[in-house]
C-alpha positions as CSV (number, residue, x, y, z in Angstrom):
1,M,16.0,-2.5,28.4
2,G,14.4,-1.0,25.4
3,F,16.5,0.4,22.6
4,L,15.3,4.0,23.1
5,V,15.9,3.8,26.9
6,K,19.4,2.4,26.2
7,V,20.2,5.3,23.9
8,V,18.9,7.9,26.4
9,W,20.9,6.2,29.2
10,I,24.1,6.3,27.1
11,A,23.4,9.9,26.3
12,G,23.0,10.8,29.9
13,V,26.3,9.1,30.9
14,A,28.0,11.0,28.1
15,A,26.5,14.3,29.3
16,V,27.8,13.7,32.8
17,I,31.3,12.9,31.5
18,G,31.2,15.9,29.2
19,L,30.2,18.2,32.1
20,I,33.0,16.9,34.2
21,L,35.5,17.4,31.4
22,W,34.2,20.9,30.7
23,T,34.3,21.9,34.4
24,G,37.6,20.1,35.1
25,A,38.1,17.1,37.3
26,D,40.5,18.8,39.7
27,P,38.1,21.7,40.7
28,I,35.3,19.1,41.2
29,R,37.6,17.0,43.4
30,Q,38.5,20.0,45.5
31,A,34.8,20.9,45.9
32,V,34.0,17.4,47.1
33,E,36.9,17.5,49.5
34,A,35.6,20.8,50.8
35,A,32.3,19.2,51.5
36,G,34.0,16.6,53.8
37,W,31.8,15.5,56.6
38,A,28.7,16.8,54.9
39,V,28.7,13.8,52.6
40,A,27.8,11.6,55.5
41,G,25.2,14.1,56.5
42,V,23.6,13.9,53.0
43,V,23.5,10.1,53.3
44,L,21.7,10.4,56.6
45,L,19.3,13.0,55.4
46,R,18.5,11.0,52.3
47,G,17.8,8.0,54.3
48,A,15.4,10.0,56.5
49,A,13.7,11.4,53.4
50,V,13.2,8.0,51.8
51,A,11.9,6.6,55.0
52,V,9.4,9.5,55.2
53,A,8.3,8.7,51.6
54,G,7.8,5.1,52.7
55,I,5.5,6.3,55.5
56,G,3.7,8.4,52.9
57,W,3.0,5.3,50.9
58,F,2.1,3.3,54.0
59,V,-0.7,5.7,55.1
60,L,-2.4,5.3,51.7
61,F,-3.4,1.7,52.3
62,P,-6.9,0.9,53.7
63,S,-6.4,0.0,57.4
64,A,-7.7,-3.6,56.9
65,D,-5.1,-4.4,54.1
66,R,-2.2,-2.2,55.3
67,P,1.2,-3.8,55.2
68,A,3.7,-3.2,58.0
69,A,5.3,0.2,58.0
70,P,8.9,-1.3,57.9
71,T,7.8,-3.2,54.8
72,C,6.7,-0.1,53.0
73,I,9.9,1.7,54.0
74,L,12.2,-1.0,52.9
75,I,10.4,-1.4,49.5
76,R,10.5,2.4,49.2
77,F,14.3,2.2,49.4
78,L,14.1,-0.4,46.6
79,R,12.0,1.8,44.5
80,E,14.4,4.7,44.8
81,G,17.4,2.5,44.3
82,A,16.0,0.9,41.1
83,N,15.0,4.3,39.7
84,A,18.5,5.7,40.4
85,L,20.7,2.8,39.5
86,L,19.0,0.6,36.9
87,P,19.0,1.7,33.2
88,M,15.3,2.2,33.0
89,T,12.9,5.1,33.2
90,Q,12.4,6.7,36.6
91,V,9.1,4.9,37.0
92,G,10.6,1.4,36.5
93,G,11.5,1.2,40.2
94,D,7.9,1.7,41.1
95,V,6.9,-1.3,39.1
96,I,9.6,-3.3,40.8
97,G,8.3,-2.0,44.2
98,A,4.8,-3.2,43.4
99,R,6.2,-6.6,42.4
100,A,8.2,-6.8,45.7
101,L,5.1,-6.0,47.8
102,T,3.2,-8.7,46.0
103,L,6.0,-11.2,46.8
104,R,5.7,-10.2,50.4
105,G,2.1,-11.4,50.4
106,A,0.0,-8.4,49.3
107,P,-2.7,-8.9,46.6
108,A,-1.3,-7.8,43.2
109,S,-4.2,-5.5,42.6
110,L,-3.6,-3.7,46.0
111,S,0.2,-3.5,45.3
112,G,-0.3,-2.0,41.9
113,A,-3.1,0.4,42.9
114,S,-1.2,1.7,46.0
115,V,2.0,2.4,43.9
116,I,-0.1,4.2,41.2
117,V,-1.7,6.5,43.8
118,D,1.5,7.0,45.6
119,V,3.3,8.1,42.4
120,L,0.4,10.5,41.7
121,V,0.5,12.0,45.2
122,Q,4.3,12.3,45.0
123,A,4.1,14.0,41.6
124,V,1.4,16.5,42.8
125,T,3.4,17.4,45.9
126,Q,6.5,17.7,43.8
127,L,4.7,20.1,41.5
128,L,3.6,22.2,44.6
129,F,7.1,22.1,45.9
130,A,8.4,23.4,42.6
131,A,5.8,26.2,42.6
132,I,6.9,27.2,46.1
133,G,10.5,27.4,44.8
134,V,9.4,29.6,41.9
135,V,7.5,31.9,44.2
136,I,10.5,32.2,46.5
137,L,12.8,32.9,43.5
138,A,10.4,35.5,42.2
139,S,10.4,37.3,45.5
140,M,14.2,37.5,45.2
141,N,13.9,39.2,41.8
142,R,16.3,36.8,40.1
143,A,16.6,35.2,36.7
144,S,13.3,35.7,35.0
145,E,14.5,33.3,32.3
146,I,14.8,30.4,34.8
147,R,11.4,31.3,36.3
148,S,9.9,31.2,32.8
149,A,11.5,27.8,32.1
150,I,10.3,26.3,35.3
151,A,6.8,27.8,34.9
152,A,6.7,26.0,31.5
153,V,7.6,22.8,33.2
154,I,4.8,23.3,35.7
155,A,2.4,24.2,32.9
156,V,3.2,21.0,31.1
157,G,3.2,19.0,34.4
158,I,-0.4,19.9,35.4
159,P,-2.0,18.5,32.2
160,A,0.2,15.4,32.5
161,L,-0.9,14.9,36.1
162,L,-4.5,15.4,35.2
163,G,-4.2,12.9,32.4
164,F,-2.5,10.4,34.7
165,Y,-5.4,10.8,37.2
166,F,-8.2,10.5,34.7
167,V,-6.7,7.3,33.2
168,Q,-7.4,5.8,36.7
169,R,-11.0,6.8,36.6
170,P,-13.9,4.7,35.0
171,F,-13.3,6.3,31.6
172,G,-9.7,5.2,31.7
173,Q,-10.8,1.7,32.8
174,Q,-13.0,1.4,29.7
175,L,-10.3,2.8,27.5
176,I,-7.8,0.3,28.7
177,K,-10.2,-2.5,28.2
178,A,-10.9,-1.4,24.7
179,I,-7.2,-1.4,23.9
180,I,-6.7,-4.8,25.4
181,A,-9.7,-6.2,23.5
182,R,-8.0,-5.2,20.2
183,V,-4.6,-6.6,21.3
184,V,-5.6,-10.0,22.9
185,G,-8.9,-10.7,21.3
186,E,-10.5,-13.9,22.7
187,R,-8.2,-13.9,25.7
188,Q,-9.5,-10.5,26.9
189,W,-11.3,-11.9,29.9
190,L,-8.0,-13.0,31.4
191,S,-6.9,-9.4,31.6
192,F,-10.2,-7.8,32.4
193,G,-10.5,-9.5,35.7
194,A,-7.2,-8.1,36.8
195,I,-8.1,-4.6,35.5
196,D,-11.4,-4.6,37.3
197,A,-9.6,-5.7,40.5
198,L,-7.0,-2.9,40.1
199,Y,-9.7,-0.2,39.5
200,A,-11.7,-1.5,42.5
201,R,-8.6,-1.0,44.7
202,L,-7.9,2.4,43.2
203,G,-11.5,3.4,44.0
204,S,-11.2,2.3,47.6
205,I,-7.9,4.2,48.1
206,Y,-9.3,7.4,46.5
207,A,-12.4,7.1,48.6
208,N,-10.3,7.7,51.8
209,R,-9.7,11.4,51.5
210,S,-8.1,11.7,54.9
211,S,-5.4,9.1,53.9
212,L,-4.7,11.0,50.7
213,L,-4.3,14.3,52.5
214,S,-2.1,12.6,55.1
215,A,0.1,11.1,52.4
216,A,0.4,14.4,50.7
217,A,1.4,16.1,53.9
218,V,4.0,13.4,54.6
219,H,5.5,13.7,51.0
220,M,5.7,17.5,51.3
221,T,7.6,17.0,54.5
222,G,10.0,14.8,52.6
223,W,10.6,17.4,49.9
224,F,11.5,20.1,52.4
225,L,13.7,17.6,54.2
226,G,15.5,17.0,51.0
227,A,16.3,20.8,50.8
228,L,18.5,20.3,53.9
229,E,20.9,18.3,51.7
230,V,21.5,21.4,49.6
231,W,21.8,23.7,52.6
232,L,24.3,21.4,54.3
233,L,26.5,21.0,51.2
234,L,26.5,24.7,50.5
235,A,27.4,25.5,54.1
236,A,30.2,22.9,54.1
237,M,31.6,24.3,50.9
238,G,31.8,27.7,52.3
239,F,28.8,29.4,50.5
240,R,26.6,31.7,52.5
241,S,23.2,30.5,51.5
242,G,20.2,30.2,53.7
243,Y,17.5,27.5,53.8
244,L,15.3,29.5,51.5
245,E,17.9,29.4,48.8
246,A,18.3,25.7,49.4
247,V,14.6,25.2,48.9
248,V,14.7,27.1,45.6
249,I,17.6,25.0,44.4
250,E,16.1,21.7,45.5
251,S,12.6,22.4,44.3
252,L,13.7,23.5,40.8
253,L,16.1,20.6,40.6
254,Q,13.2,18.2,41.4
255,A,11.1,19.9,38.8
256,I,13.9,19.2,36.2
257,R,14.2,15.6,37.4
258,G,10.4,15.2,37.1
259,A,10.5,16.6,33.5
260,A,13.3,14.2,32.7
261,F,11.5,11.1,34.0
262,A,12.3,9.2,30.9
263,V,16.0,9.6,31.5
264,P,17.4,6.8,33.7
265,G,18.6,8.3,37.0
266,A,18.1,11.8,35.4
267,L,21.7,11.4,34.2
268,G,22.9,14.7,32.8
269,A,19.6,16.5,33.5
270,Q,20.4,16.7,37.3
271,E,24.0,17.8,36.7
272,G,23.1,20.4,34.1
273,G,20.1,21.6,36.0
274,L,22.1,22.1,39.2
275,I,24.8,24.1,37.3
276,A,22.2,26.5,35.9
277,I,20.2,26.9,39.2
278,C,23.2,27.3,41.4
279,A,24.6,30.0,39.1
280,L,21.7,32.2,40.3
281,F,23.2,32.2,43.8
282,G,26.8,32.7,42.8
283,V,27.8,29.0,43.2
284,P,30.3,28.0,40.5
285,A,29.9,25.1,38.1
286,N,32.5,22.9,39.8
287,A,30.8,23.2,43.2
288,A,27.3,22.6,41.6
289,L,28.6,19.5,39.8
290,A,30.3,18.3,43.0
291,M,27.0,18.7,44.8
292,S,25.2,16.6,42.1
293,L,27.8,13.8,42.4
294,I,27.6,13.9,46.2
295,K,23.8,13.7,46.0
296,R,24.2,10.5,44.0
297,V,26.2,8.9,46.8
298,P,23.1,7.9,48.8
299,D,21.8,6.2,45.7
300,L,24.7,3.8,45.9
301,V,24.7,3.5,49.7
302,F,21.0,2.6,49.9
303,G,20.3,1.4,46.3
304,A,22.9,-1.4,46.0
305,P,21.8,-3.3,49.2
306,S,18.1,-2.8,48.2
307,L,18.7,-4.3,44.8
308,I,20.5,-7.2,46.3
309,G,17.7,-7.7,48.7
310,W,15.2,-7.6,45.8
311,Q,17.1,-10.3,44.0
312,M,17.1,-12.5,47.1
313,L,13.4,-12.0,47.4
314,E,12.9,-13.0,43.8
315,G,15.1,-16.0,44.3
316,S,13.1,-17.1,47.3
317,A,9.9,-16.8,45.3
318,L,11.4,-18.8,42.5
319,L,12.6,-21.6,44.8
320,A,9.4,-21.8,46.9
321,P,7.5,-24.0,44.4
322,V,10.5,-26.4,44.3
323,S,10.6,-26.6,48.1
324,V,6.9,-27.4,48.2
325,A,7.2,-30.0,45.5
326,R,10.1,-31.7,47.4
327,G,8.1,-31.6,50.6
328,R,5.1,-33.4,48.9
329,Q,7.4,-36.0,47.5
330,A,9.0,-36.6,50.9
331,S,5.5,-37.0,52.5
332,E,4.4,-39.5,49.9
333,R,7.3,-41.8,50.6
């Protein structure tokens, strides 16, 4: 873990603790107790949403090289768990996911390219989801300050997405090669082969427009499914809010989480964001903070087993050469 990431992670933890102390632990506990059975519902809804995201990743693969759908779904749970639980930026889990897919037998270039495109498709649909939330909020004539802040996030997000996309195009390929040439010098050819293979895979994925559109549609379904978490919790806590209000809260929350991608688990950003957004609909800070803490329960329920499974996969890959060597020695005797 880099020093800067460590500092940001500690700051996020401190922010969450500070918000709990500011709001009061007892009111938060009462709000969590009021949610009751809805906590289990949130876990089920999150599991469904992550599985949908796994299908969104699955459909991106060329049909000839497509892994099994359960593999994509299980690794998607790993990606989400690593992003939520490990002290790294919120894209670190995607790198781990690409590594896990490679360990399951997929070519490294295909694993890396598929995750890169999946992250881009997810980010684009997340931006569209946030825009829908802003439009709904505008139609309610509420909180122009919040609308302006989220509009700023969207305005920053669009250039960032475009930059991320163009880096994957031929110009970006040449730029990366130029950087590597300066860094590794005579050993550049070792890296260039991998880069060329990666960009070839990217090109084949982007060439299949129907798969891209299908993936985008699946991811959008997942975002709207996530809004059901908010709707369920508000209803269980006794707040009269409809699904449209839940879409606004979830979409703006995801915009804030996206902007805070460098903060491990969006610690502090999610909690503070929910307090500000929920205030628009008369939801007090203690209930908003309780909602944020409940929304982190699925991270533990699904993330911990996924990380354990990843370590087992890494252990199997580490021990595989030893087993092969022992088998050869036994056959030679």
